[in-house]
Structure formats: structure tokens, C-alpha cells
N, C-alpha and C positions, 0 to 999 in steps of 0.2 A: 510389884506389878503382877506377878504370877498369882498372888493371892487374890488380887482384885478380879482377875479373869475367872479364877475358880469360883469365887463367890457369885459372880454373875451367871455362870453356867448352872449353878444350883437353883437359881430362881426359876419360876414357871416359864418365863420366856427365854430362858438360857439356851434351850435346845435350838433356838432360831439364830443365835449369834454365829455359829460356824457357817450356817447357810448364808447369812447376811454378809459375812466376810468373803465367802466364795462368790456371791453376786457382785460385791464391790471389786473383787479381784478380776472377775470376768469382764465387768464394765470397764475397768482400767485397761485390760488387754484389748478389748474391743476398740476403745478410744485410741490406743497406741497403733493398732493395726489400721484403723481408719485414717488417722493422721499421717502415719508414715507410709503405709502401703497403698491404700486406695487413692487418697488425695495425691500422693506422689505419682502414682500410675496415671491418674487423670491429667495431671499437669504434663507428664511426659507425652501422653496421647495428644493433648492439645498442641504441644510444641511440635510433635511429629506431623500433625495435620497441617499446621501452619507452614512447616518446611515443605510438605508435599504440595500444598497449594502454590507456594512460591516456585517450586521446581516445575510444576505443571504450567504455570504462567510463563516461566522462562522458556520452557520447551515450545509452548505455543508461539511466543515471540520469535524464537529461533526458526520455527517452521514458516512463519509469515515472512521473515527476513529472507529465508532461503528461496521462497517462491518469488519474492520481489526481485532478488538478484537474478533468478532464472528469467523472469519476465523482462527485466532490464537488458539482460544479455540478448534476448530474442529481439527486442526493439532495436538495440544497438546494432545488431547484425543486419537489420533491414535498412538502416539509414545509409544513404549514399555518402561517399567520401567527398570532401570539398572539391577535389580535382575532377570529379564526375558531374559537377554542377553545370558546366557549360555544355557538355554533351546532353544532359537532361533537358536543358532549355532548347537545344537543337531538336531533340526528339519531340518535344511538345509542339514546336513549330512544324515539324514534319507531320505530326498527327493532325494539326489544323489544316494543312494542305490536303491530306487524305479525306478529311471531313468537309472540304470545300468552305473552310472558314478562313477569313483574311486576318492575319496578325501583322499589320504593317510595321510596327516598331515595338517589339517586345524587349524591354530592358530587363536586365537581371543584376542583382547585387546581393551581397551577403551582409547580415547584421549579426552583431555579437549576441549571445544569450548568457544568462546567469549560470548555465550548466557548463562545467569544465569540458574542454575539447569538443564543443559543439558550436555550431553557428546556424543561423536561419537564412535560408536561401529564398529570395523573393523575386518572382518574375511578374512584371506588370506592363500593361499597355492596353490598347484597344483591340477589340475583335469585332468583325463585321461578317454577317452572313444571314442566311434564311433561318427562321426559327428551328426547323427540323435539323439543319446542319449544326447550328449552335448547340442544340440539346444533345445531339450525338457526340459532339466534341467534348462537352462538359462531362458527359457520362464516361467517355473513354479516359479522360484525364483523372476523374475521381476513382475509377476502378482499375487504373494502371497498376502494374506490378510494383512500381516505385511508390514510395510513401510521399504523396503530394496531396494537397487539398486546396480547394478554392477558398481563399480567405475573404475575398470581397468581390462582388459582382454588382455593377451599377449601370442601369440603362441610361444611355445618353439620349437626349431628346431626339425622337425619330424625325427624320426629314420627310416632309410631305410628299416629295417627289420619289422617294425610295420606299414605297409602301410594302415591298416584298422583303426588304432587308432590315436588320436591326443592328445597332452598334452598342456595345457594352464596354465599359472600363472594367478590366479584370485584374485581379491580383491573385497569383498562385504562389503558394508557399510550401516549403519542405524544410526539414532539419537535416543538417549535414554533420557527419563525423569529421573531427580534425584529422589532418594528415598524420600517419604514424611517424613518430620521431620528430615532428615539427614542434618547435617551442610554442607554448600557448601565449597569446598576446591578450592582455587584459586592458 
């Protein structure tokens, strides 16, 4: 084998053989570095980018959930407790008197909701008064400190003899927190 190599080196192109061997050796080294080093590093980088994106997404979800918990706690703190519903109804009746609105028979009841430890409080009945008084009353109810809203308001056919007054069927609603320590009824 050594004789064959020496014969080839003595030929006119023989001087190129060591350089060709060096080029092949360097090409092999380059291929090995590329396969093991660079491709491996690119795969590691891609894996790290994927992990980073997942971690960033989890962090974002965590921040959104944290804000939602904070918002829920704020809303929860504003909701009246069930035992405060009757005084709330009385307060609305008193507000109607102050605004010269007649609420002859305001009934109130609670309805279950799909949310645990909450119920919906509903006040309904008729209200009668002059337009300005009714408007003031509705504004005062809607902007009250308590979390209440007008769920339904329907004009009852006006009486021809009562041209100065209007009568509406009204439905006022709020959401109530369950009593602390009270077992939940489903």
C-alpha cells in the first residue's frame, strides 16, 4: 500500500494528493462540526425558544388570572349580603317617596344563579308619578352606591284622565352574596 502511494506521489499530479487529502480531511471536519455543533446548537436554540414562548404564555395567563381574581374580589365586595336585601328594598321605597314616586306594591324575591354562593334579588311592581319625578327616581336608583340596575321598565297604557302622571311596571335587580357560613342550597 505504501508503494502505491509513493508511485502516485512521483507522478506529475502527485504533488496535489496531500492537498486533496487535506481538503477531504477539512471537509470531513467541517461536516462533523456542522452536524454535531451547529445543528445541535440550532436545535437547542429552537427548543429554548419554544420553552421561552410557553413560559411567556403561562406568565401572561397567570397575570390575566391574577387580574381576574382581583376584579372578582372587588365585585364580590360590592355585592350586598342576602340579609341586606330587605333593607335595600326599603331604601328604594324611601327613595321613591323622596322623589315623589308612588310604589304601591313593590314585591321582592330572590332567585338562584349558576354562580356558587350568589343569588339574584328582584324587586318588581308598578310606579306612578310625573315624568320628571320618575326620571329622577330612575337616575337615583341607577347611580346608587349599591349595585342595582333596572332590568325591565314597561309603560302601562296611560289613563286619559291622568294626563300628568305615568305608570310603569318596573323590575329592579341586584346580585347578592350568600350568608357567610350558610350552607349552599342548589
